[in-house]
C-alpha positions in Angstrom: -14.4 54.5 62.9 -11.4 55.6 60.7 -11.0 52.0 60.4 -14.8 51.7 58.7 -14.2 54.5 56.1 -10.9 53.0 55.3 -12.9 49.9 54.8 -15.5 51.2 52.6 -12.8 53.5 50.7 -11.0 50.1 49.5 -14.9 48.3 48.7 -16.3 51.3 46.8 -12.7 51.9 44.7 -12.5 47.8 44.1 -16.0 48.0 42.8 -15.4 51.0 40.6 -12.3 49.5 39.5 -14.1 46.4 38.5 -17.0 48.4 36.3 -13.5 50.0 34.5 -12.1 46.7 33.7 -15.2 45.7 31.7 -15.6 48.8 30.0 -11.8 48.0 29.3 -12.9 45.1 27.6 -15.1 46.3 25.7 -13.2 48.7 23.8 -11.3 47.3 21.3 -9.7 50.7 20.7 -7.9 50.6 23.9 -7.1 47.0 24.0 -5.7 47.3 20.9 -3.3 50.0 22.3 -1.9 47.5 24.7 -1.4 45.0 21.6 0.7 47.3 19.8 3.2 47.9 22.1 3.4 43.7 22.7 3.9 43.4 19.1 6.3 46.2 18.6 8.3 44.6 21.4 8.7 41.4 19.4 9.2 42.8 16.3 12.2 44.4 17.7 13.6 41.6 19.7 13.4 39.6 16.3 16.0 41.8 15.0 17.9 42.5 17.6 21.5 40.3 17.1 24.8 40.0 19.2 25.4 39.2 22.9 25.4 41.5 25.9 28.8 42.8 25.8 30.6 40.6 28.3 28.0 37.5 28.7 26.9 34.8 26.7 23.5 36.4 27.0 21.5 37.6 24.0 20.9 41.2 23.8 17.4 40.3 22.4 16.8 39.1 26.4 18.1 42.4 27.9 15.5 44.1 25.3 12.6 41.9 26.2 13.6 42.9 29.9 13.7 46.7 29.1 10.6 46.5 27.1 8.5 45.0 30.1 9.3 47.0 32.4 8.9 50.4 30.4 5.2 48.9 29.3 4.6 48.9 33.1 5.9 52.2 33.6 4.3 53.4 30.6 0.5 52.1 31.8 1.0 53.6 35.0 3.4 57.1 34.1 1.2 58.0 30.8 -1.8 56.7 30.0 -3.3 56.7 33.7 -2.5 60.6 33.2 -4.1 60.9 29.9 -6.9 59.3 31.7 -7.3 61.3 34.7 -7.2 64.8 32.7 -9.9 63.3 29.9 -11.9 62.4 33.4 -11.8 65.9 34.7 -12.6 67.7 32.0 -15.5 65.5 31.7 -16.2 66.6 35.6 -15.3 63.5 36.8 -13.7 65.2 40.0 -16.4 68.0 40.3 -18.7 64.4 41.1 -16.3 63.2 43.4 -16.0 66.5 45.2 -19.6 65.5 46.6 -19.6 62.2 47.6 -17.6 61.7 50.9 -14.3 59.4 50.3 -14.7 59.5 46.5 -10.8 60.5 46.4 -9.3 57.6 47.9 -11.6 55.0 46.3 -11.1 56.8 43.1 -7.6 56.2 43.6 -7.8 52.7 44.4 -10.0 52.2 41.2 -6.9 53.3 39.1 -4.6 51.2 41.0 -7.2 48.2 40.5 -7.2 49.1 36.7 -3.5 49.9 36.0 -2.9 46.7 37.9 -4.7 44.5 36.0 -4.1 45.8 32.4 0.0 46.1 33.4 -0.3 42.2 34.7 -2.2 41.0 31.6 0.0 43.2 29.5 3.3 41.5 30.8 1.6 38.0 30.8 1.2 38.4 27.0 4.4 40.3 26.2 6.4 36.9 28.4 4.5 34.2 26.5 4.0 35.3 23.2 8.5 36.2 22.8 8.6 32.7 24.5 6.6 31.2 21.6 7.7 33.6 19.0 11.0 34.9 19.2 12.7 32.6 21.9 12.2 35.2 25.2 13.7 34.6 28.5 11.1 33.3 31.5 12.1 33.8 35.5 14.3 30.5 36.1 12.9 28.5 39.5 10.5 29.8 41.7 12.7 32.9 43.5 12.8 33.9 39.4 9.1 33.9 39.6 8.9 35.8 42.8 11.7 38.5 42.2 9.2 38.3 38.9 6.3 39.1 41.3 7.4 41.5 43.6 9.7 43.7 41.0 6.7 44.4 38.8 4.4 44.8 42.1 6.5 47.6 43.4 7.2 49.2 40.5 3.9 49.5 39.7 3.1 50.8 43.2 6.0 53.5 42.6 4.4 54.4 39.6 0.8 54.6 39.6 0.3 56.8 42.3 2.8 59.3 41.1 0.8 58.8 37.5 -2.2 60.1 39.2 -0.5 63.2 41.0 0.8 64.4 36.9 -2.6 63.9 35.7 -3.5 66.1 39.0 -1.9 69.0 37.9 -1.6 68.7 34.0 -3.9 70.8 31.4 -6.1 69.3 28.8 -5.9 66.0 27.3 -4.4 67.4 23.9 -1.3 68.7 25.7 -1.0 66.3 28.4 0.7 63.7 25.9 3.4 65.9 24.6 4.3 66.9 28.5 4.5 63.2 29.3 6.0 61.8 26.2 9.2 63.6 26.2 10.9 62.9 29.6 9.8 59.2 29.0 11.2 58.7 26.1 14.1 60.4 27.7 14.2 58.0 30.5 13.5 54.8 28.5 16.9 55.5 26.4 18.5 56.6 29.6 17.7 53.7 32.1 19.1 50.9 30.5 16.0 49.5 28.8 17.3 48.9 25.1 21.1 48.5 25.6 23.2 47.9 28.7 23.3 51.1 31.1 27.2 51.1 31.0 27.5 51.8 27.3 26.4 55.5 28.7 28.4 58.0 30.3 28.9 57.5 34.0 26.7 61.0 35.1 23.4 59.6 32.5 23.7 56.5 34.8 23.8 58.5 37.8 20.7 60.9 36.7 18.5 57.7 35.2 19.2 56.3 38.8 17.2 58.8 40.3 14.2 57.6 38.5 12.4 54.4 38.9 12.5 53.3 35.5 16.4 51.9 35.6 15.6 50.2 39.2 11.8 48.3 37.3 14.6 47.6 34.6 17.2 46.1 37.0 14.8 44.2 38.5 12.8 42.6 35.9 16.3 41.7 34.5 17.2 39.7 37.5 14.4 37.8 37.3 14.3 37.4 33.2 18.3 36.9 33.0 20.8 34.6 33.8 23.0 35.0 37.0 26.4 35.8 34.6 24.5 38.8 32.9 25.4 40.3 36.1 28.4 41.8 34.8 26.6 44.1 32.2 25.1 46.0 35.4 26.8 49.3 36.6 27.5 47.4 39.8 28.4 44.4 38.2 25.5 42.8 40.5 21.1 43.1 40.6 21.3 45.1 44.0 18.1 44.0 44.5 17.9 45.7 48.2 18.5 48.7 46.5 15.7 48.3 43.6 13.4 47.6 46.7 14.5 50.6 48.9 14.8 53.2 45.6 11.1 51.7 44.0 9.9 52.1 47.9 10.7 54.9 48.3 8.7 56.2 45.2 5.5 54.6 46.5 5.9 57.0 49.8 6.2 59.8 47.5 3.6 59.1 44.9 1.0 58.4 47.5 1.9 61.5 49.5 1.5 63.7 46.2 -1.4 62.1 44.7 -4.1 62.3 47.1 -3.5 65.8 48.1 -3.4 67.2 44.7 -6.4 65.2 43.1 -8.3 66.9 46.3 -7.1 70.2 45.0 -7.6 69.3 41.7 -11.3 68.7 43.0 -11.9 71.5 45.0 -10.7 73.4 41.5 -14.0 72.0 39.9 -17.2 73.7 40.1 -20.3 73.8 37.1 -19.1 77.0 35.4 -15.3 75.5 35.0 -16.8 72.7 33.6 -18.9 74.3 31.4 -16.6 76.7 30.3 -14.5 73.8 28.9 -17.0 72.3 27.0 -18.0 75.3 25.4 -14.6 75.5 24.6 -14.2 72.1 23.2 -17.8 72.3 21.0 -16.3 76.1 19.6 -13.0 74.3 18.7 -14.5 71.6 16.7 -16.8 73.8 15.2 -13.8 75.4 13.9 -11.8 72.5 12.8 -14.8 71.3 10.9 
C-alpha cells in the first residue's frame, strides 16, 4: 500500500513538473534571467588572462568550471526558495494541505523543474563557452560521466535544501536579500572564481563544509586536465570526498524539506492568506 502511495506521489509530481516546465518556456522574463547568467560568465571568461598558478591551464577555464557550479547552486538555492516563498504567499501551500500526498508531489515537481532548467543552463554555458571563448569540455567518456554524476548529485544536494529554506523564509521581498549575502560569500570563498589555495586555510576549511566548494571541484575534475590538480588544496580532485559531502547534504536536505514544507502548509489558513493579500494591496496602493 505504501509503495502504491509513493508511485502516486511520483506520478503526480512528474505531471506537475511537466506543467511548470511548459510555463517556464512560455515566460520570456524567466528565461532571460538564465540567459543573462550565461552571458555574464562568458564575458568574465573572455577578459580573464594568465594561467592557473603552478599549471598551464588557462585561468578562464577554471572560472568557467566555477561558474558552471555556481549556476547549478544558484538555481537550487536562490531561485527555488524565491519561487516557494512566492507560491506560499499566493496560497499554493494552503491548497496542498487539502491534497493527499500534496507536499511530496510538490517537492518532486520542483526537483524536475530545477533539474531540467539546470541541465539546460549548464549545456548552454558549456556549448557557448566552447564556441565563443575556447572554453573547456569533458575529455573522453570518463570526463562526461564525472560531469553527469557531479551535476546530478550537486543538484540533489541543493534542491531539497533550497525547498527547506523557502519553507521558512519571510515574504518574497525579503527572501532575496536574506539568501544572496551568504550565497555571494560562498561564491568568493569556494574556489569558483580563483584557485581556492589563494585563500587562507581557515577560509578553505569553512568553505569545505558547504556543497558549492565540492560541486566546483567535481566539475573542475571533469572539465580541466589532470595537471590542474596541482592548484587544488589537497593536490588531487578528491572525487570520493566530493561524492560523500554532496550525498550528506542530499540526505540533510530531504530530512529538512518535507517536514518544514508540511509545517508551513499546516500554518496556512484562509484568514492568513486574505490578510497577506490585503497587506499587499495596501502596500501597492501606498507605493502608487
